Gaussian input, Z-matrix of N, CA and C with variables (Angstrom, degrees):
# hf/3-21g

backbone

0 1
 N
 C     1     B1
 C     2     B2     1     A1
 N     3     B3     2     A2     1     D1
 C     4     B4     3     A3     2     D2
 C     5     B5     4     A4     3     D3
 N     6     B6     5     A5     4     D4
 C     7     B7     6     A6     5     D5
 C     8     B8     7     A7     6     D6
 N     9     B9     8     A8     7     D7
 C    10    B10     9     A9     8     D8
 C    11    B11    10    A10     9     D9
 N    12    B12    11    A11    10    D10
 C    13    B13    12    A12    11    D11
 C    14    B14    13    A13    12    D12
 N    15    B15    14    A14    13    D13
 C    16    B16    15    A15    14    D14
 C    17    B17    16    A16    15    D15
 N    18    B18    17    A17    16    D16
 C    19    B19    18    A18    17    D17
 C    20    B20    19    A19    18    D18
 N    21    B21    20    A20    19    D19
 C    22    B22    21    A21    20    D20
 C    23    B23    22    A22    21    D21
 N    24    B24    23    A23    22    D22
 C    25    B25    24    A24    23    D23
 C    26    B26    25    A25    24    D24
 N    27    B27    26    A26    25    D25
 C    28    B28    27    A27    26    D26
 C    29    B29    28    A28    27    D27
 N    30    B30    29    A29    28    D28
 C    31    B31    30    A30    29    D29
 C    32    B32    31    A31    30    D30
 N    33    B33    32    A32    31    D31
 C    34    B34    33    A33    32    D32
 C    35    B35    34    A34    33    D33
 N    36    B36    35    A35    34    D34
 C    37    B37    36    A36    35    D35
 C    38    B38    37    A37    36    D36
 N    39    B39    38    A38    37    D37
 C    40    B40    39    A39    38    D38
 C    41    B41    40    A40    39    D39
 N    42    B42    41    A41    40    D40
 C    43    B43    42    A42    41    D41
 C    44    B44    43    A43    42    D42
 N    45    B45    44    A44    43    D43
 C    46    B46    45    A45    44    D44
 C    47    B47    46    A46    45    D45
 N    48    B48    47    A47    46    D46
 C    49    B49    48    A48    47    D47
 C    50    B50    49    A49    48    D48
 N    51    B51    50    A50    49    D49
 C    52    B52    51    A51    50    D50
 C    53    B53    52    A52    51    D51
 N    54    B54    53    A53    52    D52
 C    55    B55    54    A54    53    D53
 C    56    B56    55    A55    54    D54
 N    57    B57    56    A56    55    D55
 C    58    B58    57    A57    56    D56
 C    59    B59    58    A58    57    D57
 N    60    B60    59    A59    58    D58
 C    61    B61    60    A60    59    D59
 C    62    B62    61    A61    60    D60
 N    63    B63    62    A62    61    D61
 C    64    B64    63    A63    62    D62
 C    65    B65    64    A64    63    D63
 N    66    B66    65    A65    64    D64
 C    67    B67    66    A66    65    D65
 C    68    B68    67    A67    66    D66
 N    69    B69    68    A68    67    D67
 C    70    B70    69    A69    68    D68
 C    71    B71    70    A70    69    D69
 N    72    B72    71    A71    70    D70
 C    73    B73    72    A72    71    D71
 C    74    B74    73    A73    72    D72
 N    75    B75    74    A74    73    D73
 C    76    B76    75    A75    74    D74
 C    77    B77    76    A76    75    D75
 N    78    B78    77    A77    76    D76
 C    79    B79    78    A78    77    D77
 C    80    B80    79    A79    78    D78
 N    81    B81    80    A80    79    D79
 C    82    B82    81    A81    80    D80
 C    83    B83    82    A82    81    D81
 N    84    B84    83    A83    82    D82
 C    85    B85    84    A84    83    D83
 C    86    B86    85    A85    84    D84
 N    87    B87    86    A86    85    D85
 C    88    B88    87    A87    86    D86
 C    89    B89    88    A88    87    D87
 N    90    B90    89    A89    88    D88
 C    91    B91    90    A90    89    D89
 C    92    B92    91    A91    90    D90
 N    93    B93    92    A92    91    D91
 C    94    B94    93    A93    92    D92
 C    95    B95    94    A94    93    D93
 N    96    B96    95    A95    94    D94
 C    97    B97    96    A96    95    D95
 C    98    B98    97    A97    96    D96
 N    99    B99    98    A98    97    D97
 C   100   B100    99    A99    98    D98
 C   101   B101   100   A100    99    D99
 N   102   B102   101   A101   100   D100
 C   103   B103   102   A102   101   D101
 C   104   B104   103   A103   102   D102
 N   105   B105   104   A104   103   D103
 C   106   B106   105   A105   104   D104
 C   107   B107   106   A106   105   D105
 N   108   B108   107   A107   106   D106
 C   109   B109   108   A108   107   D107
 C   110   B110   109   A109   108   D108
 N   111   B111   110   A110   109   D109
 C   112   B112   111   A111   110   D110
 C   113   B113   112   A112   111   D111
 N   114   B114   113   A113   112   D112
 C   115   B115   114   A114   113   D113
 C   116   B116   115   A115   114   D114
 N   117   B117   116   A116   115   D115
 C   118   B118   117   A117   116   D116
 C   119   B119   118   A118   117   D117
 N   120   B120   119   A119   118   D118
 C   121   B121   120   A120   119   D119
 C   122   B122   121   A121   120   D120
 N   123   B123   122   A122   121   D121
 C   124   B124   123   A123   122   D122
 C   125   B125   124   A124   123   D123
 N   126   B126   125   A125   124   D124
 C   127   B127   126   A126   125   D125
 C   128   B128   127   A127   126   D126
 N   129   B129   128   A128   127   D127
 C   130   B130   129   A129   128   D128
 C   131   B131   130   A130   129   D129
 N   132   B132   131   A131   130   D130
 C   133   B133   132   A132   131   D131
 C   134   B134   133   A133   132   D132
 N   135   B135   134   A134   133   D133
 C   136   B136   135   A135   134   D134
 C   137   B137   136   A136   135   D135
 N   138   B138   137   A137   136   D136
 C   139   B139   138   A138   137   D137
 C   140   B140   139   A139   138   D138
 N   141   B141   140   A140   139   D139
 C   142   B142   141   A141   140   D140
 C   143   B143   142   A142   141   D141
 N   144   B144   143   A143   142   D142
 C   145   B145   144   A144   143   D143
 C   146   B146   145   A145   144   D144
 N   147   B147   146   A146   145   D145
 C   148   B148   147   A147   146   D146
 C   149   B149   148   A148   147   D147
 N   150   B150   149   A149   148   D148
 C   151   B151   150   A150   149   D149
 C   152   B152   151   A151   150   D150
 N   153   B153   152   A152   151   D151
 C   154   B154   153   A153   152   D152
 C   155   B155   154   A154   153   D153
 N   156   B156   155   A155   154   D154
 C   157   B157   156   A156   155   D155
 C   158   B158   157   A157   156   D156
 N   159   B159   158   A158   157   D157
 C   160   B160   159   A159   158   D158
 C   161   B161   160   A160   159   D159
 N   162   B162   161   A161   160   D160
 C   163   B163   162   A162   161   D161
 C   164   B164   163   A163   162   D162
 N   165   B165   164   A164   163   D163
 C   166   B166   165   A165   164   D164
 C   167   B167   166   A166   165   D165
 N   168   B168   167   A167   166   D166
 C   169   B169   168   A168   167   D167
 C   170   B170   169   A169   168   D168
 N   171   B171   170   A170   169   D169
 C   172   B172   171   A171   170   D170
 C   173   B173   172   A172   171   D171
 N   174   B174   173   A173   172   D172
 C   175   B175   174   A174   173   D173
 C   176   B176   175   A175   174   D174
 N   177   B177   176   A176   175   D175
 C   178   B178   177   A177   176   D176
 C   179   B179   178   A178   177   D177
 N   180   B180   179   A179   178   D178
 C   181   B181   180   A180   179   D179
 C   182   B182   181   A181   180   D180
 N   183   B183   182   A182   181   D181
 C   184   B184   183   A183   182   D182
 C   185   B185   184   A184   183   D183
 N   186   B186   185   A185   184   D184
 C   187   B187   186   A186   185   D185
 C   188   B188   187   A187   186   D186
 N   189   B189   188   A188   187   D187
 C   190   B190   189   A189   188   D188
 C   191   B191   190   A190   189   D189
 N   192   B192   191   A191   190   D190
 C   193   B193   192   A192   191   D191
 C   194   B194   193   A193   192   D192
 N   195   B195   194   A194   193   D193
 C   196   B196   195   A195   194   D194
 C   197   B197   196   A196   195   D195
 N   198   B198   197   A197   196   D196
 C   199   B199   198   A198   197   D197
 C   200   B200   199   A199   198   D198
 N   201   B201   200   A200   199   D199
 C   202   B202   201   A201   200   D200
 C   203   B203   202   A202   201   D201
 N   204   B204   203   A203   202   D202
 C   205   B205   204   A204   203   D203
 C   206   B206   205   A205   204   D204
 N   207   B207   206   A206   205   D205
 C   208   B208   207   A207   206   D206
 C   209   B209   208   A208   207   D207
 N   210   B210   209   A209   208   D208
 C   211   B211   210   A210   209   D209
 C   212   B212   211   A211   210   D210
 N   213   B213   212   A212   211   D211
 C   214   B214   213   A213   212   D212
 C   215   B215   214   A214   213   D213
 N   216   B216   215   A215   214   D214
 C   217   B217   216   A216   215   D215
 C   218   B218   217   A217   216   D216
 N   219   B219   218   A218   217   D217
 C   220   B220   219   A219   218   D218
 C   221   B221   220   A220   219   D219
 N   222   B222   221   A221   220   D220
 C   223   B223   222   A222   221   D221
 C   224   B224   223   A223   222   D222
 N   225   B225   224   A224   223   D223
 C   226   B226   225   A225   224   D224
 C   227   B227   226   A226   225   D225
 N   228   B228   227   A227   226   D226
 C   229   B229   228   A228   227   D227
 C   230   B230   229   A229   228   D228
 N   231   B231   230   A230   229   D229
 C   232   B232   231   A231   230   D230
 C   233   B233   232   A232   231   D231
 N   234   B234   233   A233   232   D232
 C   235   B235   234   A234   233   D233
 C   236   B236   235   A235   234   D234
 N   237   B237   236   A236   235   D235
 C   238   B238   237   A237   236   D236
 C   239   B239   238   A238   237   D237
 N   240   B240   239   A239   238   D238
 C   241   B241   240   A240   239   D239
 C   242   B242   241   A241   240   D240
 N   243   B243   242   A242   241   D241
 C   244   B244   243   A243   242   D242
 C   245   B245   244   A244   243   D243
 N   246   B246   245   A245   244   D244
 C   247   B247   246   A246   245   D245
 C   248   B248   247   A247   246   D246
 N   249   B249   248   A248   247   D247
 C   250   B250   249   A249   248   D248
 C   251   B251   250   A250   249   D249
 N   252   B252   251   A251   250   D250
 C   253   B253   252   A252   251   D251
 C   254   B254   253   A253   252   D252
 N   255   B255   254   A254   253   D253
 C   256   B256   255   A255   254   D254
 C   257   B257   256   A256   255   D255
 N   258   B258   257   A257   256   D256
 C   259   B259   258   A258   257   D257
 C   260   B260   259   A259   258   D258
 N   261   B261   260   A260   259   D259
 C   262   B262   261   A261   260   D260
 C   263   B263   262   A262   261   D261
 N   264   B264   263   A263   262   D262
 C   265   B265   264   A264   263   D263
 C   266   B266   265   A265   264   D264
 N   267   B267   266   A266   265   D265
 C   268   B268   267   A267   266   D266
 C   269   B269   268   A268   267   D267
 N   270   B270   269   A269   268   D268
 C   271   B271   270   A270   269   D269
 C   272   B272   271   A271   270   D270
 N   273   B273   272   A272   271   D271
 C   274   B274   273   A273   272   D272
 C   275   B275   274   A274   273   D273
 N   276   B276   275   A275   274   D274
 C   277   B277   276   A276   275   D275
 C   278   B278   277   A277   276   D276
 N   279   B279   278   A278   277   D277
 C   280   B280   279   A279   278   D278
 C   281   B281   280   A280   279   D279
 N   282   B282   281   A281   280   D280
 C   283   B283   282   A282   281   D281
 C   284   B284   283   A283   282   D282
 N   285   B285   284   A284   283   D283
 C   286   B286   285   A285   284   D284
 C   287   B287   286   A286   285   D285
 N   288   B288   287   A287   286   D286
 C   289   B289   288   A288   287   D287
 C   290   B290   289   A289   288   D288
 N   291   B291   290   A290   289   D289
 C   292   B292   291   A291   290   D290
 C   293   B293   292   A292   291   D291
 N   294   B294   293   A293   292   D292
 C   295   B295   294   A294   293   D293
 C   296   B296   295   A295   294   D294
 N   297   B297   296   A296   295   D295
 C   298   B298   297   A297   296   D296
 C   299   B299   298   A298   297   D297
 N   300   B300   299   A299   298   D298
 C   301   B301   300   A300   299   D299
 C   302   B302   301   A301   300   D300
 N   303   B303   302   A302   301   D301
 C   304   B304   303   A303   302   D302
 C   305   B305   304   A304   303   D303
 N   306   B306   305   A305   304   D304
 C   307   B307   306   A306   305   D305
 C   308   B308   307   A307   306   D306
 N   309   B309   308   A308   307   D307
 C   310   B310   309   A309   308   D308
 C   311   B311   310   A310   309   D309
 N   312   B312   311   A311   310   D310
 C   313   B313   312   A312   311   D311
 C   314   B314   313   A313   312   D312
 N   315   B315   314   A314   313   D313
 C   316   B316   315   A315   314   D314
 C   317   B317   316   A316   315   D315
 N   318   B318   317   A317   316   D316
 C   319   B319   318   A318   317   D317
 C   320   B320   319   A319   318   D318
 N   321   B321   320   A320   319   D319
 C   322   B322   321   A321   320   D320
 C   323   B323   322   A322   321   D321
 N   324   B324   323   A323   322   D322
 C   325   B325   324   A324   323   D323
 C   326   B326   325   A325   324   D324
 N   327   B327   326   A326   325   D325
 C   328   B328   327   A327   326   D326
 C   329   B329   328   A328   327   D327
 N   330   B330   329   A329   328   D328
 C   331   B331   330   A330   329   D329
 C   332   B332   331   A331   330   D330
 N   333   B333   332   A332   331   D331
 C   334   B334   333   A333   332   D332
 C   335   B335   334   A334   333   D333
 N   336   B336   335   A335   334   D334
 C   337   B337   336   A336   335   D335
 C   338   B338   337   A337   336   D336
 N   339   B339   338   A338   337   D337
 C   340   B340   339   A339   338   D338
 C   341   B341   340   A340   339   D339

   B1=1.4503
   B2=1.5205
   B3=1.3251
   B4=1.4560
   B5=1.5283
   B6=1.3329
   B7=1.4591
   B8=1.5337
   B9=1.3300
   B10=1.4608
   B11=1.5189
   B12=1.3095
   B13=1.4587
   B14=1.5300
   B15=1.3140
   B16=1.4599
   B17=1.5293
   B18=1.3430
   B19=1.4576
   B20=1.5284
   B21=1.3282
   B22=1.4660
   B23=1.5269
   B24=1.3261
   B25=1.4691
   B26=1.5312
   B27=1.3227
   B28=1.4661
   B29=1.5283
   B30=1.3279
   B31=1.4686
   B32=1.5264
   B33=1.3131
   B34=1.4721
   B35=1.5274
   B36=1.3158
   B37=1.4569
   B38=1.5308
   B39=1.3183
   B40=1.4615
   B41=1.5360
   B42=1.3157
   B43=1.4702
   B44=1.5269
   B45=1.3199
   B46=1.4627
   B47=1.5314
   B48=1.3141
   B49=1.4677
   B50=1.5286
   B51=1.3231
   B52=1.4673
   B53=1.5310
   B54=1.3168
   B55=1.4695
   B56=1.5306
   B57=1.3074
   B58=1.4676
   B59=1.5329
   B60=1.3078
   B61=1.4691
   B62=1.5192
   B63=1.3247
   B64=1.4694
   B65=1.5194
   B66=1.3257
   B67=1.4630
   B68=1.5259
   B69=1.3380
   B70=1.4585
   B71=1.5280
   B72=1.3203
   B73=1.4638
   B74=1.5334
   B75=1.3233
   B76=1.4649
   B77=1.5246
   B78=1.3114
   B79=1.4592
   B80=1.5273
   B81=1.3249
   B82=1.4624
   B83=1.5237
   B84=1.3361
   B85=1.4746
   B86=1.5217
   B87=1.3216
   B88=1.4668
   B89=1.5248
   B90=1.3019
   B91=1.4614
   B92=1.5242
   B93=1.3092
   B94=1.4594
   B95=1.5257
   B96=1.3205
   B97=1.4666
   B98=1.5284
   B99=1.3110
   B100=1.4609
   B101=1.5347
   B102=1.3213
   B103=1.4652
   B104=1.5247
   B105=1.3311
   B106=1.4675
   B107=1.5238
   B108=1.3243
   B109=1.4643
   B110=1.5295
   B111=1.3244
   B112=1.4649
   B113=1.5246
   B114=1.3354
   B115=1.4610
   B116=1.5311
   B117=1.3207
   B118=1.4685
   B119=1.5252
   B120=1.3281
   B121=1.4657
   B122=1.5304
   B123=1.3159
   B124=1.4635
   B125=1.5288
   B126=1.3179
   B127=1.4603
   B128=1.5160
   B129=1.3306
   B130=1.4547
   B131=1.5185
   B132=1.3298
   B133=1.4535
   B134=1.5199
   B135=1.3241
   B136=1.4664
   B137=1.5248
   B138=1.3195
   B139=1.4600
   B140=1.5175
   B141=1.3174
   B142=1.4570
   B143=1.5164
   B144=1.3174
   B145=1.4605
   B146=1.5229
   B147=1.3367
   B148=1.4627
   B149=1.5289
   B150=1.3375
   B151=1.4652
   B152=1.5207
   B153=1.3142
   B154=1.4657
   B155=1.5178
   B156=1.3414
   B157=1.4631
   B158=1.5164
   B159=1.3193
   B160=1.4641
   B161=1.5182
   B162=1.3214
   B163=1.4577
   B164=1.5205
   B165=1.3315
   B166=1.4636
   B167=1.5200
   B168=1.3213
   B169=1.4724
   B170=1.5122
   B171=1.3275
   B172=1.4686
   B173=1.5187
   B174=1.3089
   B175=1.4572
   B176=1.5282
   B177=1.3221
   B178=1.4744
   B179=1.5245
   B180=1.3234
   B181=1.4640
   B182=1.5354
   B183=1.3287
   B184=1.4730
   B185=1.5249
   B186=1.3199
   B187=1.4630
   B188=1.5140
   B189=1.3011
   B190=1.4532
   B191=1.5215
   B192=1.3266
   B193=1.4598
   B194=1.5210
   B195=1.3003
   B196=1.4632
   B197=1.5139
   B198=1.3155
   B199=1.4599
   B200=1.5104
   B201=1.3168
   B202=1.4570
   B203=1.5227
   B204=1.3335
   B205=1.4576
   B206=1.5187
   B207=1.3341
   B208=1.4603
   B209=1.5224
   B210=1.3263
   B211=1.4590
   B212=1.5146
   B213=1.3328
   B214=1.4562
   B215=1.5208
   B216=1.3297
   B217=1.4592
   B218=1.5187
   B219=1.3412
   B220=1.4615
   B221=1.5233
   B222=1.3420
   B223=1.4657
   B224=1.5359
   B225=1.3262
   B226=1.4718
   B227=1.5257
   B228=1.3276
   B229=1.4600
   B230=1.5182
   B231=1.3315
   B232=1.4641
   B233=1.5228
   B234=1.3218
   B235=1.4598
   B236=1.5064
   B237=1.3248
   B238=1.4616
   B239=1.5199
   B240=1.3225
   B241=1.4538
   B242=1.5206
   B243=1.3275
   B244=1.4570
   B245=1.5185
   B246=1.3220
   B247=1.4653
   B248=1.5218
   B249=1.3213
   B250=1.4641
   B251=1.5251
   B252=1.3367
   B253=1.4724
   B254=1.5296
   B255=1.3072
   B256=1.4597
   B257=1.5179
   B258=1.3434
   B259=1.4670
   B260=1.5337
   B261=1.3325
   B262=1.4697
   B263=1.5262
   B264=1.3358
   B265=1.4577
   B266=1.5191
   B267=1.3135
   B268=1.4573
   B269=1.5130
   B270=1.3288
   B271=1.4582
   B272=1.5219
   B273=1.3364
   B274=1.4580
   B275=1.5226
   B276=1.3230
   B277=1.4607
   B278=1.5235
   B279=1.3304
   B280=1.4552
   B281=1.5216
   B282=1.3217
   B283=1.4566
   B284=1.5179
   B285=1.3384
   B286=1.4639
   B287=1.5285
   B288=1.3142
   B289=1.4594
   B290=1.5201
   B291=1.3350
   B292=1.4550
   B293=1.5034
   B294=1.3308
   B295=1.4576
   B296=1.5214
   B297=1.3190
   B298=1.4594
   B299=1.5282
   B300=1.3162
   B301=1.4623
   B302=1.5210
   B303=1.3297
   B304=1.4704
   B305=1.5218
   B306=1.3278
   B307=1.4564
   B308=1.5197
   B309=1.3273
   B310=1.4640
   B311=1.5186
   B312=1.3252
   B313=1.4649
   B314=1.5274
   B315=1.3254
   B316=1.4586
   B317=1.5300
   B318=1.3217
   B319=1.4567
   B320=1.5187
   B321=1.3465
   B322=1.4561
   B323=1.5271
   B324=1.3584
   B325=1.4584
   B326=1.5229
   B327=1.3081
   B328=1.4666
   B329=1.5205
   B330=1.3136
   B331=1.4571
   B332=1.5297
   B333=1.3299
   B334=1.4606
   B335=1.5032
   B336=1.3391
   B337=1.4665
   B338=1.5204
   B339=1.3174
   B340=1.4685
   B341=1.5035
   A1=110.92
   A2=115.17
   A3=119.56
   A4=111.02
   A5=116.75
   A6=120.06
   A7=110.97
   A8=117.35
   A9=121.20
   A10=110.57
   A11=117.14
   A12=121.67
   A13=110.24
   A14=116.84
   A15=120.57
   A16=111.17
   A17=117.79
   A18=122.24
   A19=113.35
   A20=118.05
   A21=120.39
   A22=113.95
   A23=120.71
   A24=118.66
   A25=112.17
   A26=116.50
   A27=120.51
   A28=110.64
   A29=117.68
   A30=121.10
   A31=111.19
   A32=117.41
   A33=120.44
   A34=110.85
   A35=117.02
   A36=121.31
   A37=110.58
   A38=116.88
   A39=122.03
   A40=111.07
   A41=116.97
   A42=121.18
   A43=110.17
   A44=117.38
   A45=121.45
   A46=110.82
   A47=116.99
   A48=121.07
   A49=110.68
   A50=117.59
   A51=120.97
   A52=111.04
   A53=117.22
   A54=120.79
   A55=110.59
   A56=117.78
   A57=121.24
   A58=109.51
   A59=117.34
   A60=121.26
   A61=111.55
   A62=117.66
   A63=121.54
   A64=110.77
   A65=116.80
   A66=120.97
   A67=110.88
   A68=116.44
   A69=119.61
   A70=112.05
   A71=118.14
   A72=121.59
   A73=110.12
   A74=117.48
   A75=121.80
   A76=110.50
   A77=117.23
   A78=121.86
   A79=110.85
   A80=117.18
   A81=121.97
   A82=111.01
   A83=116.92
   A84=120.06
   A85=111.63
   A86=117.39
   A87=120.57
   A88=110.53
   A89=117.76
   A90=121.86
   A91=110.56
   A92=116.68
   A93=120.97
   A94=111.04
   A95=117.17
   A96=121.27
   A97=110.67
   A98=116.24
   A99=121.12
   A100=110.68
   A101=117.78
   A102=121.17
   A103=111.67
   A104=117.10
   A105=120.52
   A106=110.59
   A107=117.49
   A108=120.68
   A109=111.20
   A110=117.24
   A111=120.33
   A112=111.47
   A113=116.62
   A114=121.05
   A115=112.35
   A116=117.61
   A117=120.94
   A118=110.16
   A119=116.68
   A120=119.04
   A121=110.51
   A122=115.43
   A123=120.41
   A124=107.29
   A125=116.71
   A126=121.90
   A127=110.77
   A128=115.62
   A129=122.61
   A130=106.58
   A131=117.42
   A132=121.35
   A133=110.19
   A134=115.13
   A135=119.30
   A136=107.30
   A137=117.00
   A138=120.49
   A139=109.92
   A140=114.66
   A141=122.00
   A142=108.63
   A143=116.91
   A144=121.69
   A145=106.68
   A146=117.22
   A147=120.32
   A148=113.10
   A149=117.59
   A150=119.83
   A151=109.87
   A152=115.20
   A153=122.89
   A154=107.58
   A155=115.60
   A156=118.91
   A157=109.53
   A158=114.18
   A159=122.07
   A160=108.37
   A161=115.16
   A162=120.57
   A163=107.30
   A164=116.66
   A165=122.01
   A166=109.44
   A167=115.01
   A168=120.32
   A169=109.16
   A170=115.02
   A171=120.67
   A172=108.14
   A173=116.61
   A174=120.20
   A175=108.69
   A176=116.95
   A177=119.02
   A178=113.25
   A179=117.51
   A180=120.02
   A181=111.53
   A182=116.98
   A183=123.59
   A184=113.14
   A185=116.96
   A186=120.11
   A187=108.24
   A188=116.39
   A189=120.77
   A190=107.31
   A191=116.03
   A192=119.39
   A193=107.61
   A194=115.83
   A195=120.84
   A196=109.84
   A197=114.74
   A198=122.29
   A199=106.89
   A200=115.14
   A201=120.72
   A202=109.40
   A203=115.57
   A204=121.68
   A205=109.90
   A206=115.43
   A207=121.31
   A208=107.34
   A209=115.64
   A210=121.45
   A211=108.13
   A212=115.36
   A213=122.24
   A214=109.30
   A215=115.96
   A216=120.79
   A217=107.87
   A218=116.18
   A219=122.27
   A220=109.26
   A221=119.11
   A222=121.64
   A223=115.10
   A224=118.22
   A225=120.29
   A226=112.21
   A227=117.11
   A228=121.72
   A229=113.08
   A230=116.60
   A231=120.37
   A232=109.82
   A233=114.92
   A234=121.05
   A235=109.61
   A236=116.08
   A237=120.55
   A238=108.76
   A239=114.42
   A240=119.59
   A241=107.75
   A242=115.84
   A243=121.41
   A244=109.73
   A245=115.70
   A246=120.01
   A247=107.51
   A248=116.48
   A249=121.09
   A250=109.36
   A251=116.70
   A252=119.08
   A253=110.59
   A254=116.84
   A255=122.11
   A256=113.57
   A257=116.81
   A258=120.05
   A259=110.79
   A260=116.05
   A261=120.45
   A262=110.60
   A263=116.34
   A264=121.06
   A265=110.70
   A266=116.86
   A267=121.13
   A268=112.98
   A269=117.67
   A270=121.50
   A271=113.01
   A272=117.03
   A273=120.39
   A274=111.15
   A275=115.36
   A276=121.04
   A277=108.09
   A278=116.51
   A279=119.33
   A280=109.02
   A281=115.64
   A282=121.10
   A283=113.26
   A284=118.05
   A285=120.74
   A286=109.49
   A287=116.49
   A288=122.58
   A289=107.57
   A290=116.52
   A291=119.39
   A292=111.75
   A293=115.43
   A294=122.05
   A295=109.01
   A296=114.46
   A297=122.59
   A298=109.14
   A299=116.23
   A300=122.00
   A301=107.20
   A302=116.20
   A303=120.53
   A304=109.57
   A305=114.87
   A306=122.01
   A307=106.99
   A308=117.05
   A309=121.08
   A310=108.88
   A311=116.59
   A312=121.20
   A313=111.51
   A314=116.41
   A315=121.78
   A316=110.60
   A317=116.75
   A318=122.53
   A319=108.79
   A320=116.59
   A321=119.97
   A322=112.23
   A323=116.78
   A324=118.73
   A325=110.42
   A326=116.45
   A327=121.85
   A328=107.41
   A329=116.10
   A330=121.15
   A331=109.12
   A332=114.92
   A333=121.22
   A334=112.37
   A335=116.79
   A336=121.07
   A337=107.76
   A338=116.39
   A339=119.98
   A340=110.19
   D1=-38.32
   D2=-179.34
   D3=-64.08
   D4=-37.40
   D5=-179.63
   D6=-64.90
   D7=-38.24
   D8=178.95
   D9=-63.26
   D10=-41.61
   D11=178.54
   D12=-64.29
   D13=-35.73
   D14=178.94
   D15=-71.41
   D16=-29.26
   D17=-178.25
   D18=-82.90
   D19=-20.14
   D20=-176.16
   D21=-55.58
   D22=-47.58
   D23=178.76
   D24=-59.25
   D25=-38.85
   D26=178.57
   D27=-65.11
   D28=-41.74
   D29=179.38
   D30=-65.91
   D31=-41.50
   D32=177.37
   D33=-62.82
   D34=-41.49
   D35=178.02
   D36=-63.46
   D37=-42.39
   D38=179.21
   D39=-62.46
   D40=-43.73
   D41=178.74
   D42=-65.78
   D43=-41.00
   D44=178.46
   D45=-62.10
   D46=-45.76
   D47=179.41
   D48=-63.60
   D49=-39.98
   D50=178.20
   D51=-64.01
   D52=-40.67
   D53=179.29
   D54=-65.92
   D55=-43.19
   D56=178.14
   D57=-64.34
   D58=-41.65
   D59=178.10
   D60=-61.39
   D61=-43.22
   D62=178.75
   D63=-63.49
   D64=-39.60
   D65=178.09
   D66=-61.17
   D67=-49.87
   D68=-178.22
   D69=-67.89
   D70=-33.83
   D71=176.55
   D72=-63.40
   D73=-45.08
   D74=178.43
   D75=-63.80
   D76=-42.81
   D77=178.15
   D78=-62.22
   D79=-42.96
   D80=179.18
   D81=-62.66
   D82=-44.88
   D83=-179.80
   D84=-63.35
   D85=-42.20
   D86=-179.82
   D87=-65.76
   D88=-43.13
   D89=179.41
   D90=-65.72
   D91=-41.31
   D92=179.18
   D93=-62.52
   D94=-44.55
   D95=178.82
   D96=-62.77
   D97=-42.51
   D98=179.78
   D99=-63.64
   D100=-41.85
   D101=179.25
   D102=-66.33
   D103=-39.35
   D104=177.37
   D105=-63.18
   D106=-41.90
   D107=178.88
   D108=-64.75
   D109=-39.71
   D110=178.68
   D111=-64.27
   D112=-37.19
   D113=-177.37
   D114=-78.98
   D115=-20.85
   D116=-177.65
   D117=-73.04
   D118=149.55
   D119=177.88
   D120=-74.46
   D121=152.10
   D122=175.29
   D123=-78.58
   D124=123.92
   D125=-177.53
   D126=-114.93
   D127=144.94
   D128=175.22
   D129=-125.55
   D130=126.93
   D131=-178.56
   D132=-146.27
   D133=156.51
   D134=172.57
   D135=-68.06
   D136=143.73
   D137=-178.46
   D138=-158.60
   D139=158.61
   D140=175.05
   D141=-124.51
   D142=142.31
   D143=175.98
   D144=-81.39
   D145=117.10
   D146=-178.28
   D147=-106.98
   D148=-17.15
   D149=178.54
   D150=-162.07
   D151=155.88
   D152=175.31
   D153=-136.60
   D154=148.89
   D155=174.04
   D156=-153.34
   D157=157.64
   D158=178.14
   D159=-120.68
   D160=149.25
   D161=175.54
   D162=-129.01
   D163=121.25
   D164=-178.63
   D165=-113.10
   D166=140.20
   D167=177.88
   D168=-133.09
   D169=136.38
   D170=173.02
   D171=-88.09
   D172=138.97
   D173=176.00
   D174=-107.68
   D175=164.10
   D176=179.71
   D177=-58.03
   D178=-26.54
   D179=-179.00
   D180=-85.02
   D181=11.81
   D182=177.65
   D183=71.38
   D184=13.93
   D185=174.63
   D186=-89.68
   D187=141.22
   D188=177.54
   D189=-102.58
   D190=124.65
   D191=176.08
   D192=-103.99
   D193=143.00
   D194=-178.43
   D195=-124.47
   D196=142.29
   D197=172.60
   D198=-124.63
   D199=144.29
   D200=-175.66
   D201=-121.44
   D202=137.64
   D203=-177.83
   D204=-131.01
   D205=145.66
   D206=174.30
   D207=-131.38
   D208=140.77
   D209=175.98
   D210=-102.94
   D211=125.49
   D212=-179.14
   D213=-111.69
   D214=141.00
   D215=174.71
   D216=-112.36
   D217=128.01
   D218=-179.39
   D219=-97.23
   D220=167.10
   D221=-175.30
   D222=-55.06
   D223=-29.01
   D224=179.11
   D225=-70.45
   D226=-10.81
   D227=-177.63
   D228=97.44
   D229=-10.52
   D230=178.32
   D231=-69.31
   D232=149.02
   D233=177.52
   D234=-120.40
   D235=146.56
   D236=176.05
   D237=-139.48
   D238=135.99
   D239=176.39
   D240=-101.21
   D241=125.37
   D242=-179.22
   D243=-123.42
   D244=143.78
   D245=173.30
   D246=-75.11
   D247=130.75
   D248=-178.58
   D249=-120.86
   D250=149.92
   D251=176.89
   D252=-64.13
   D253=153.42
   D254=-179.01
   D255=-55.67
   D256=-38.91
   D257=-178.99
   D258=-63.80
   D259=-41.93
   D260=179.09
   D261=-70.63
   D262=-39.32
   D263=-178.59
   D264=-57.64
   D265=-42.30
   D266=-179.21
   D267=-65.84
   D268=-24.72
   D269=-179.32
   D270=-88.97
   D271=-15.70
   D272=-179.22
   D273=-84.75
   D274=145.19
   D275=174.25
   D276=-134.27
   D277=142.86
   D278=176.62
   D279=-57.94
   D280=133.42
   D281=-177.61
   D282=99.66
   D283=-12.38
   D284=176.73
   D285=-61.08
   D286=139.15
   D287=177.29
   D288=-121.75
   D289=140.14
   D290=-179.39
   D291=-179.74
   D292=-152.91
   D293=-178.23
   D294=-113.84
   D295=123.01
   D296=-178.95
   D297=-98.99
   D298=130.64
   D299=174.40
   D300=-114.23
   D301=126.63
   D302=-178.72
   D303=-151.00
   D304=163.36
   D305=177.25
   D306=-136.02
   D307=109.61
   D308=-177.17
   D309=64.43
   D310=-117.29
   D311=176.91
   D312=-105.50
   D313=14.81
   D314=-176.60
   D315=-101.56
   D316=118.31
   D317=175.86
   D318=-72.04
   D319=132.81
   D320=177.29
   D321=-111.77
   D322=-45.89
   D323=-176.68
   D324=-167.59
   D325=151.12
   D326=171.96
   D327=-132.48
   D328=122.05
   D329=179.26
   D330=-111.71
   D331=115.31
   D332=-178.91
   D333=-68.07
   D334=141.70
   D335=171.53
   D336=-82.57
   D337=146.13
   D338=179.95
   D339=-96.75

């Protein structure tokens, strides 16, 4: 029992260091992704909306946050899933064809063909 009491400060320190490390790792990944998107050229290509999905998360404060994603298929047959703003997500429908504007993994705009 005495050994466990002696180890508690070390365990608390280890957990604290792990939590700080996870925070900085997440911050680094987000910053890195943002910098890559800024450096990427803005591209415009023909595309079709082939799928849509929503991701909902509950937070401790009982607020639900939602993220919206659309999968676009370009003429080469490649597909890319991009996070889209809620306003754009509501206007997209599977099967829509148009011009997709994006930068890296950042969705900028989708203009439907008539």
